[in-house]
C-alpha positions in Angstrom: 113.8 62.3 110.7 110.7 60.1 111.0 109.6 57.2 108.7 107.1 59.4 106.8 109.7 62.1 106.0 112.2 59.4 104.9 109.5 57.9 102.6 108.8 61.4 101.2 112.4 61.8 100.3 112.4 58.6 98.5 109.2 59.5 96.6 110.7 62.8 95.6 113.7 61.0 94.1 111.5 58.8 92.1 109.3 61.9 91.0 112.5 63.7 89.9 113.5 60.9 87.5 110.1 60.2 86.0 108.5 63.8 85.9 108.3 64.4 82.1 105.8 66.6 80.4 105.9 70.0 82.1 103.9 71.5 85.0 100.5 69.9 84.0 101.9 66.5 83.9 103.8 67.1 87.1 100.7 68.0 88.9 99.0 64.9 87.7 101.8 62.8 89.1 101.8 64.6 92.4 98.0 64.1 92.7 98.4 60.4 91.9 101.6 59.6 94.0 101.5 62.1 96.9 97.8 62.5 97.5 96.0 59.3 96.4 98.7 56.8 97.1 100.9 58.2 100.0 98.4 60.7 101.6 101.1 63.2 102.4 98.4 66.0 102.0 94.9 65.9 100.8 93.5 66.8 97.3 92.3 70.3 98.4 95.7 71.3 99.9 97.5 70.3 96.7 95.1 72.2 94.6 95.4 75.3 96.9 99.3 75.0 96.7 99.1 74.9 93.0 96.8 78.0 93.1 99.3 79.8 95.1 102.1 79.1 92.6 99.9 80.6 89.9 99.9 84.1 91.6 103.6 83.9 92.4 106.5 84.3 90.0 108.8 81.3 89.5 108.6 77.7 88.7 105.2 76.4 89.6 106.2 72.6 89.7 109.1 73.4 92.0 107.0 75.6 94.2 104.2 73.2 94.5 106.6 70.3 95.4 108.5 72.5 97.9 105.1 73.5 99.5 104.1 69.8 99.9 107.5 69.1 101.5 107.0 72.1 103.9 103.6 70.6 105.0 105.2 67.1 105.5 108.4 68.1 107.3 109.0 71.8 107.6 111.8 74.0 106.3 114.6 71.5 106.3 112.7 68.9 104.2 111.7 71.7 101.8 115.4 72.6 101.2 116.3 68.9 100.9 113.5 68.3 98.3 114.4 71.4 96.4 117.9 70.1 95.9 116.8 66.7 95.0 114.3 68.1 92.4 116.6 70.7 90.7 120.3 69.3 90.9 120.0 66.2 88.6 118.7 67.8 85.5 120.8 71.0 86.1 123.9 68.8 86.4 123.1 66.9 83.2 122.6 70.1 81.3 125.8 71.6 82.7 127.6 68.5 81.4 126.1 68.8 78.0 127.2 72.4 77.8 130.7 71.4 78.7 130.8 68.5 76.3 129.6 70.8 73.6 132.7 72.8 74.0 134.9 69.7 73.4 133.1 68.3 70.5 135.6 67.4 67.9 133.0 67.5 65.1 130.7 70.4 66.0 129.4 70.4 62.4 128.1 66.9 62.8 126.4 67.9 66.0 124.8 70.9 64.4 123.6 68.7 61.5 122.1 66.2 63.9 120.3 69.0 65.8 119.0 71.0 62.8 115.6 69.3 62.9 115.4 69.6 66.7 115.6 73.4 66.6 112.4 73.9 64.7 110.7 71.4 66.9 111.7 73.5 69.9 110.1 76.5 68.3 107.0 74.5 67.7 106.9 73.6 71.4 106.9 77.3 72.2 104.1 78.0 69.7 102.0 75.2 71.5 102.7 76.8 74.8 101.6 80.2 73.6 98.4 78.6 72.1 97.6 76.8 75.2 98.1 79.6 77.6 96.4 82.1 75.3 93.4 79.9 75.0 93.1 79.7 78.8 94.0 83.4 79.6 92.7 85.6 76.7 89.0 85.6 77.4 88.3 89.4 77.7 89.0 92.4 75.6 91.3 93.8 78.3 93.5 90.6 78.4 93.7 90.5 74.5 94.8 94.2 74.6 97.3 93.6 77.3 98.8 90.7 75.3 98.9 92.6 72.1 100.6 95.5 73.7 103.2 93.2 75.3 104.0 91.7 71.9 104.3 95.1 70.2 106.4 96.7 73.0 108.7 93.8 73.3 109.4 93.6 69.6 110.1 97.3 69.3 112.1 98.0 72.4 114.0 94.7 72.8 115.0 95.7 76.4 115.2 93.2 79.2 113.5 95.9 81.6 110.5 96.0 79.5 109.4 92.6 81.1 109.1 93.7 84.8 107.4 97.0 83.9 104.8 95.2 81.6 104.1 92.5 84.2 103.6 95.2 86.8 101.3 97.3 84.5 99.3 94.2 83.5 98.7 93.1 87.1 97.6 96.7 88.2 95.2 97.2 85.3 93.4 93.9 85.7 93.3 94.2 89.6 91.9 97.8 89.3 89.2 96.8 86.7 88.1 93.5 88.4 88.2 94.2 92.2 85.4 95.8 94.1 86.0 98.5 96.6 84.9 96.5 99.7 87.9 94.4 99.3 90.2 97.3 100.6 89.6 96.7 104.3 90.4 93.0 104.2 93.6 93.7 102.1 94.9 96.3 104.6 94.3 93.7 107.5 96.2 91.0 105.8 99.3 93.0 104.7 99.5 94.6 108.1 100.6 91.1 109.3 103.4 90.7 106.7 106.9 90.9 108.0 108.2 93.9 105.9 111.8 93.2 107.0 111.7 89.8 105.2 110.3 91.7 102.0 113.2 94.0 102.2 115.7 91.3 102.4 114.1 89.7 99.3 114.2 92.9 97.3 117.7 93.8 98.7 119.3 90.7 97.2 118.3 91.8 93.7 119.4 95.4 94.4 122.8 94.3 95.8 123.8 92.2 92.9 122.4 94.7 90.4 124.6 97.3 92.0 127.7 95.1 92.2 127.2 94.2 88.5 127.1 97.8 87.6 130.1 98.9 89.7 132.6 96.1 89.1 134.8 96.6 86.2 133.7 94.2 83.4 137.3 93.0 82.8 137.2 91.6 86.4 136.7 87.8 86.6 134.0 88.3 89.0 132.0 90.7 86.8 130.2 88.2 84.5 129.1 85.7 87.2 127.7 88.6 89.4 125.9 90.2 86.5 124.5 86.7 85.4 123.3 86.2 89.0 121.4 89.4 88.8 120.0 88.6 85.4 118.7 85.2 86.3 117.5 86.4 89.8 115.6 89.2 88.2 113.9 86.9 85.8 113.1 84.6 88.5 111.1 87.4 90.1 109.1 88.4 87.1 108.3 85.2 85.3 104.6 84.3 85.8 103.4 81.2 83.9 106.3 78.8 84.5 108.8 77.4 82.1 106.8 78.0 78.9 107.2 81.8 79.6 110.8 81.5 80.7 112.2 80.2 77.5 111.1 82.9 75.1 111.9 85.6 77.7 115.4 84.3 78.1 115.8 83.9 74.4 115.0 87.6 74.0 117.4 88.8 76.7 120.4 86.4 76.6 120.4 85.7 72.7 118.8 88.8 71.1 120.0 91.6 73.4 123.1 90.4 75.3 124.5 87.8 72.9 125.6 85.4 75.6 125.2 82.5 73.3 123.9 81.8 69.8 120.3 81.2 68.8 121.3 77.7 67.5 123.0 76.8 70.8 120.0 78.1 72.8 117.4 76.1 70.8 119.6 72.9 70.9 120.0 73.2 74.7 116.3 73.8 75.1 115.4 70.8 72.9 117.8 68.6 75.0 116.1 69.8 78.3 112.7 68.9 76.9 113.8 65.3 76.7 114.8 65.2 80.3 112.5 64.8 83.4 112.5 67.5 85.9 111.9 71.3 85.9 112.1 73.4 82.7 113.9 76.1 84.8 117.0 73.7 84.9 117.6 74.9 81.3 119.2 77.8 82.8 122.1 75.7 83.8 122.9 75.2 80.2 122.6 78.9 79.5 124.9 79.8 82.3 127.6 77.2 81.4 127.5 78.3 77.7 127.7 82.0 78.7 130.9 81.3 80.6 132.4 79.2 77.8 131.9 82.1 75.3 133.6 84.4 77.8 136.6 82.2 77.8 136.0 80.3 80.9 137.5 77.0 81.9 135.5 73.9 82.9 135.4 75.3 86.5 134.2 78.6 85.2 131.4 76.8 83.2 130.4 74.9 86.3 130.3 78.2 88.2 128.1 79.7 85.5 125.7 76.7 85.7 125.5 77.1 89.5 125.0 80.8 89.5 122.2 80.5 86.8 120.5 77.8 88.5 120.5 79.4 92.0 119.6 82.8 90.6 116.5 81.7 88.7 115.2 79.3 91.3 115.9 81.3 94.7 113.1 83.9 94.1 110.3 81.4 93.7 111.8 79.1 96.4 111.8 81.9 98.9 108.5 83.2 97.9 106.5 80.0 98.3 108.0 79.3 101.7 107.2 83.0 102.7 103.6 82.8 101.6 102.5 79.2 102.5 102.1 80.1 106.3 99.4 82.6 105.6 97.9 81.3 102.3 94.6 80.8 103.9 94.2 84.5 104.4 95.9 85.4 101.1 93.6 83.4 99.0 90.6 85.5 100.2 91.9 88.7 98.6 90.2 89.2 95.2 92.5 92.1 94.4 95.5 89.7 94.4 93.7 87.0 92.4 92.4 89.4 89.9 95.8 90.7 89.1 96.7 87.3 87.8 94.6 87.7 84.8 96.5 90.8 83.6 99.9 89.3 84.5 99.1 86.1 82.5 97.9 88.2 79.5 101.2 90.0 79.4 102.9 86.6 79.6 101.1 85.4 76.6 102.4 88.5 74.9 105.9 87.6 75.9 105.5 84.0 74.5 104.3 85.3 71.1 107.1 87.9 70.9 109.6 85.2 72.0 108.2 82.8 69.3 108.9 85.5 66.7 112.5 86.1 68.0 113.1 82.3 68.1 112.2 82.1 64.3 115.0 84.5 63.4 118.0 82.1 63.8 116.2 79.4 61.8 117.0 78.9 58.1 113.3 79.1 57.1 112.3 76.8 54.5 109.3 74.5 53.7 110.9 71.8 55.8 111.6 73.9 58.9 108.1 75.5 58.6 106.6 72.0 58.4 108.4 70.8 61.4 107.2 73.8 63.5 103.7 73.2 62.4 103.8 69.4 62.7 105.2 69.8 66.3 102.4 72.2 67.2 99.8 70.0 65.7 101.0 66.9 67.5 101.1 68.5 70.8 97.7 70.1 70.3 95.7 67.2 68.9 97.4 63.9 70.1 98.8 62.6 73.3 102.3 62.2 72.0 104.8 63.4 74.7 107.3 66.0 74.1 110.5 63.8 74.6 109.4 61.4 71.9 109.0 64.4 69.4 112.5 65.5 70.4 113.9 62.0 69.9 112.3 61.8 66.4 114.0 65.0 65.5 117.4 63.7 66.7 116.9 60.6 64.6 115.9 62.6 61.6 119.2 64.6 61.9 121.2 61.5 62.4 119.9 59.4 59.3 118.7 62.0 56.9 
């Protein structure tokens, strides 16, 4: 390890514990520290890496950081950076889930968090508004978003998500790409190692099959099914953490009842007050799922590890797979054009998730005011999310 790589690891640690505010803020910090101050890569390389993450499923901040590490030190540095970035917040959220199980006065905890839960819903509303404002610029994108909302609310099935994502990408790519792209597209994809692609898909199929055939009374059944659930979500989530949360709420709370709506919203609010990736919230969900299944502390830790690895592995593998030939990939308009349809469907998921997340709240003038106030503060002021969450905790403590 040379001096530059050691310095990068040190900067990655600092970044991990100071990166509040979501992907947009994370990008600004990387531009300031990794490009302008340290010159690990240049500005164009960072912007291109970020553009790559926008056409790949998975956590955009994580993928961008891993891509920078790959350019600085190759595969080994990418793996080390990934662990530095993901593990701290995942460990804290796992600990929070375990402590929730041992709280002697859970009623007091629920009382303290009662104002934080509508704030969490307001955060999702803001994300839907921001992404919708950016993405929904054509009649087709609006139509795709509305269709995604309606289908999700009616069917309430986890397999709706990958199907709609695929359909949205196909429709926008077909409508927005000229025929002369075909020859270049064939040339590029003829160079892709299909064996690696089959390994990638095979992991999902393996765990989906194991989850289906193992007797559900087996102690191995739930962790295997959870890994498949999170790995599948990691493959289909375009748009980062703001899409992940409502999609997970729909599947794990509404459909599978792995945890309650109140627990989910409290955990999400807690994650928003931490630095690091939004995807680390899955650590809390995994631990709470095992807790409700009667798992010990060891079982809850296992659930946390399974969830964190499952949700992050697809995006981690994909970004390392695509970075080497990104210069060719970015020339293909058909791939770039599919993003508009995919993002439109993602907006639909956000809106449907917002509706689902309202259901566990005891709707009143106060909760409605908190949701609206959170949305307005994030939209029209520079107040950062952790401070709004802290305000909600203090309200629950003193009021």
